[in-house]
N, C-alpha and C positions, 0 to 999 in steps of 0.2 A: 636329549629328546628332540630339541629343536633341530639339530643337525640331521637326525633321522627323518624328521618330517620333510626337511628340505630335499633330502635325497629321494624320498618317495615321490615328491612332486616332480622332481627332475626326471626320474626314470619313467614316470607316468607320461610325461610330455614326450620323452624319447619314443615310447611305445606308440603313442598317438601319432607322432610324426611318421613312423614307419608304416602304420596301418592306414593312414589317411589316403583317401582316393585321389588326393592331389587337386581337389577343387577348392577354390577360395572365392569369396565374394568381394566385388569392388563396385560400388554404385549399385546397379541392379543386374549385373551380368556375372555368370560363373565361367571360369576359363581354366584350361588345363595348364599344369605347371611345367610340362615339358616344352622348352623353348622351340623345339623343332616341330611341334604340332600346332595346328591352327585351333582357335577356340572351338569348343564343342558346338555343333549345330543344334544340340538339344537344350542349350542354355535358354532360360526364359527371356522373352523380348524385353528390351529396355523401354522405360516409360517414354511416351512422346515428349519431345522437348528437352529431354535430359541430355547433357553432354556425354558423348561416348568415351568411356575410359575403361580399358582392360587392365587388370593387375595380374601379373604373373609372379608367383612366389615359389619357393623351393623348401619343401618340408614345412608347410604352413602349420602353425599351431592354432588351437581353438582360442576363442576370445579370452577365456580365463587365464590361459598361459601367456597370451600376448601382453597382458598387463605387466608382466615382469620382463624388463629388459635383460636382466641376468639370465633368465631361462632361455629367452630367444637367442641371445648371443651364443650360448653353448649348444643349442639344439639345431638351429638353422644351419644346414651344411653349406660350406663354401661353394660358390658357383663362379663361372668365368665368362667374361666378355672377350671374345676371341677375335684377333686380327684387326682391331680398331686403330685408327690414327688419332693420337693424343695431341692436342694443341696446348703448348706451354703458354699459359696466360700471361706470363711475364715477358716473353720474348716473341711470341708468335710462331716459334719453330714447331714444326709438325714432326712428331716421332711416329713413324709408320709401322703398321702390322704389330701392334702391341697386344699382349695378353693381360687383362686386368682381372685379378681374383678378388672377389668380395666375400667377406665372412661377417655374418650378422649385419651390422649397420656401417661397417668400416671397409676401406680399401686395404686388403691384406698384402697384396703384392702387385707390382707392375713390371712386366718383363717379357721374355720370350719363352718362358717355360710352357711345355705342353700340359694339357689338363690330365688329371688322373682319370682312370676309366670310370670311376663312380661320380665324377664331378659333372654337374649340369653345365651345359655350354650354350651361350647365345652367340651365334655367328654374326659378327659385326664387320666383316670384311668390306673395305671400301667406304666405311662410315667414319665420322669424326666425333670426338668426344670433347666437351668443354665442361667446366664446373656448372653446377646448377645456378640459375639466375635468381636475382633478388628483386623484391618490390618493397622499398623502405617507407612507402606512404600508402598503405592499403586500408581501406575502411570496409572491413567485413562486418555486416550488420543485418539485422532482420529488415524486412520490408516496412516502410513507414510512410507517413504523409510527406516527409521531407524528400524521400527518395523512392517514389512509388514504383519506378522501373528497375530498381536495383535487384540483382539476382539474389535468391535465397542463400544463406551462408554455405550450405553444403554444395550448392551449385557453383557458387563463386570459387570455393576452394578447389573443386574439381577442374574448373576452367583454368585456374592458376597452374595447377599441376600439369594439365594438358599442354600448357604453353612453356613448360620447362622451368617454371618458377618454383623453386624448392624451399625458399625461405622468404618470409614476409615479416615486416614490422607492422603489426596490426595497431592502428590508431582508432580505437572504438569510441562510440558514444557511451557504451556501457562495458566496462572492463570485466565484470562478472561473467557476462555471456561469452566474451572473447576467450577468457581463460578456460571456460568449459569446452569450447570448440578446440582449443589448443591441446587440452588433455585428450580429447577423442582422437585427434590426429596422432599424438604421441603413442597412444595405446594401439593404434592400428585399426580402430573401429570406424574411422572417418578418413576418406582419401583426401589429402590436401598437403600443402607445404607446411614445414615447420613454422610455427607462429611465435614470434617474439612480441609479447603483448605489452602495450603501453596502457596508461591510466585512462580513465574517463577524462574528458577534456576539462581543463581548469580555466576559468575566466573570472575577471573581477566581478562582473554582474551576471547572475545566472540568466541564461536564455536558451531556448530550445531544450537540448538535452545535456547542457554543460553544467559542471559543478561551479556554482558561484561561491566566491570566498569573501569578498568585501574588504578584508583587511589581511595583512601578512600572517598574523597568528592563525587565522582560520585557514589560510592557504596551506600552512605547515601541517595543520590537523588533517586536511584532506590528503596530503602527501603521505602522512603516516598511515592513514586508513588504507590507501591504495597499496602501500608497501606490505601491509598485513595480508592483502589479497594475493600478493606474489607477482605483481607486475615488475617489469625491468626498466621501463621508461615512464617519465611523466610528460604529458603533453600540455603545453601552455598555449593559450589562444590569443586573440587580438587585444582585448582590453586588459592591459597589464601595466603596473607601475614598477619602478626599479626596486623599491623595497620589497614588494611582493615576489618579484622574480628572484631576487637575491635569497629570500627566505625559502622559496621553492627549491632552488638549486642546493643550498646548504643542507636542507632537510633530506633531499634526495640522496646526496652524497653519503649521509650517515647510514643509509640503508643500501648502499651499493648500487643505486639507480642512476641512470642518465636522464637528461632533460632535453626535449626537442620542442619545437613550436614555431609559431609565427613571430615575426619581429616587426611589429607595427608601432604601437605607442611607445614601446621600448625599442629604439632603432637597432638595426643589425649589429653595428659596431659595439654598442653598449651591451647588447645581449651576449655577444661573444666575450667581452671583458668580464661580465657577471657570471659566466660559466655555462651558458647554454651550449650543449654539446652538438646540436644539429639545428640549423636554421632551415625551415621548410619554405618551399616555393621561391619563385623569382620576383613576384610582384612587390615585395617589400625592400628589395635590394637597392633600387635606384633612388628612393625618395630621400634617403639620408645623404645622397651624394650629388645634390643639385648644384648647378652653376650659381655663383653668387648673384648674378644678374637675372636669374630665371623668373623672378616675380612670384606671384601667388598662384597656387594650383587651383584648378577649377573646382568649385564646390559641388561636384556631382558624385555619382556612384564610384566605388573604388576602382573599377576597371578603367574608367575614363581618366581618373587620376593616375593610375599606373602607367597608361600610355603616355600621358603628359610628362610624368617623372622621367621616363626613359628618353623622351625626346629632348629634355633639358638637362640631362645628366652631365656631370663633370667627370671625364674619364680618369683624371688624376686622383680624384676622390674615390672612384671605384677601385683603382689599383691599391689605394691605401686601405680600403675596406677589406679586400682580399688578403692583404698583408696582415691585418688584424686577425682575420680568420686563421691564417697560417700560424701566427704567433701563439694563439690561444687553442690551437688544434680543434677549431670549430669546423664541423662538416656542413656541407651545403647540399640540399636535395631540391633541385629547381622545379621538378614536375612540369616539364615543357608540354607534355602531351595534353594536359587539361587546358593549357592556354591555346593550343591548336584547336581543340574541340570547341572552345568558346568562339574563336574567329570563324570556324566553319559553320557554327550554328547561328552566329549573329547576336549572341547575347550570353548572359550568365544568370542562373537562378531566376529565369523568366523576366530578366531585365533586357529589353531590346537595345541594341547599339546601332548607331548610324554607320554608314560605310566608311566615313572618314576616320572614325574612332577605331573601327575594326582594322583598317589599314595601318594606323599608327600602332595598334596593339600587336599586330603581326610583326612590325619592325622591332618592337620591344622584345618579342619572343626571340627573334634572330639575334639581337644584341645579347640577350640573356644566355643563349646557347654559346655564343662566341666567348663570353666572359667565363662560362662554366669550363670550357676547354682550356682557356688560359690558366684558370685556377688549378685544374688537374695537372697541367704540364709544369706548374711551379711547385708541385708536390702536395697540393691540397686534397682533402678528402671530399671528393665529389661522388655522391651516391645516386642511384637510380630509384625513382619512385613515380607513382602515376596519379594518386589522389582518386582512384576509382571508388565509388561509382558517381562522383561529382560530375555534373553536366553530361551524364551518359557515357563517361569513360568506361570501357569494358574491362573486366579483370583478365589478366593473362596476356592477351595479344597487345595490350597497351604498353607492356614492358618492351616488347619488340619495337613498337613505334617510338618509344622514348629513346631507345638506342639509335634508331634510324635518324631521329631529329638531331641528336648530338652530332651525328656524322654529317647530315645534309645541311643543317643550319649553322652548326658550331665549327665545322671543319675538322672534327676529330677523325682519326683513322679508325677503321673497324676494330683493331686491336685495343686502342684507347677506350672505345666505347665498351668493349667486353670487359676490360679491367674495371671500369666504373660499375658495371653490372654484376661483377663477381667479387674479386678480391678487395676492391675499395669498399664495397658495401659491407663485406664481412668485417673489415677493420672498423667501420663506423659502429657496427653492433658489438665489437669487441670479441669476435669469434674467428679471427684470422688463423688461429692455430687449428681450427676444426673445419672451416669452410673456405670456399673461394678459389681453391686450386685442386687439380687432380694430382694427388700425391698419396704415398703410403701412410697409413694411420689416420688419414682424414675421414670424415664422414662421407659415406657414399652417396653424395648429392651430385648427380651427373646428368647431362643432356647429350644424347646421341643423335647426330644430325646426318642427313644424307649429302649435304653440301658444306664446303669450308667457309665459315663466317669471316675468316681473315680476308678472303677474296671479295666478299660483299656482305655487309652487316645484315642485309635482309635474309641471308641464309640461316639466321637463328630461327626462322620460321619453319625450316625443313626438318621437323622433329620426327625421328623414328622411334626412339625410346626415351623415357624419363626414368631415372633411378633416384629414389628418395629413401633415405635410411636403409639402403641395401635392397629395397624392393623394386622390381622391374615393372614399369607401367608402359602400356602401349596406347598412345592416344589415337 
């Protein structure tokens, strides 16, 4: 009986797919599915202030059928990206005039085969394709007193997708809300990137919207609770002792979760040894690597101290720290773009800084970028993250800027920056078998560009199409 019901649902979906007028909704606009036809002029106008995002689909199913990946996989007909130039993310070699066939959410084939007569075709002649980009430090959240200018979650997710960001590690203040948005994206009812959701933030003393634990046993209880919700990462914050971090890591491991966070009271080298999988930001890297004759740090706000730390850093100790990261397979996500935003605005979280501090802080950012590139070249896991919407960092385009900073300040090649933003970030998340490269059998998370980003990293901004889970979007 169960099999009969499954078959009835399947054939009903097939019939619907064949009878459908070919119109789907993305954001607030309806568009035609035929890639050779421009969006209908009769589509309802988009709301003022909404980011424009058109979604083209092939044999789109109704919402109830979209809930089943199994049905969509079998019903959505294959379609082709024709004549595109594929960039090998490992070597930078461009394979010209390639035909990419996408079935369901996967890349079915890559070659020179001509499309069948019934296959939908998107002409991508003269365009370039790279893997979808990542943002490993993304704060998708509702508007609040803390971040009054932050875009609403649905708007932030659309902006990310518009920018070719197809996967994010969401570091929320509230994991329940983030898991709900992730489910809506997965079901196709909300346009946005795939969300790998982390826990609500854990800190020794509860403040703002963080989960305070006080002692290691309570920290472990919070980790177990977050595991029941279904998160994949635990986020640890500033106030942390070694016993608590050890307990957080050990408990997370039991549930197959990873741990990321700040490394302040527990310094970066100890956090790596204790098992933290990913250290966030560049501000905490230098303070555990000071010269022996550096003296005492100024007793001022953290950013003043961070600039002082980098000014008085011992480069040999920095190299040993990076070696510790390598030995423990600890990833680093420096989030340079938020540091640039601070120097441009003259302060952080409404704390004004004088020009001398800003200049020193900018030098620290440059040294952080150079260290990040050295770490990458030594085989380290260097990921791309932005920390939006902190200090007004915008979602989406800030990923492009982070890549540019790695090249401009750090001395990376455009190919190295792309590797950080694609395959390296996929490895940090543990999904290198599914994401991060353009290859047969991988998830169809792709960005189609009008210019070659290997020539100039800023060409990642020249987006023509974004493909997420096999669906074609036109920013």
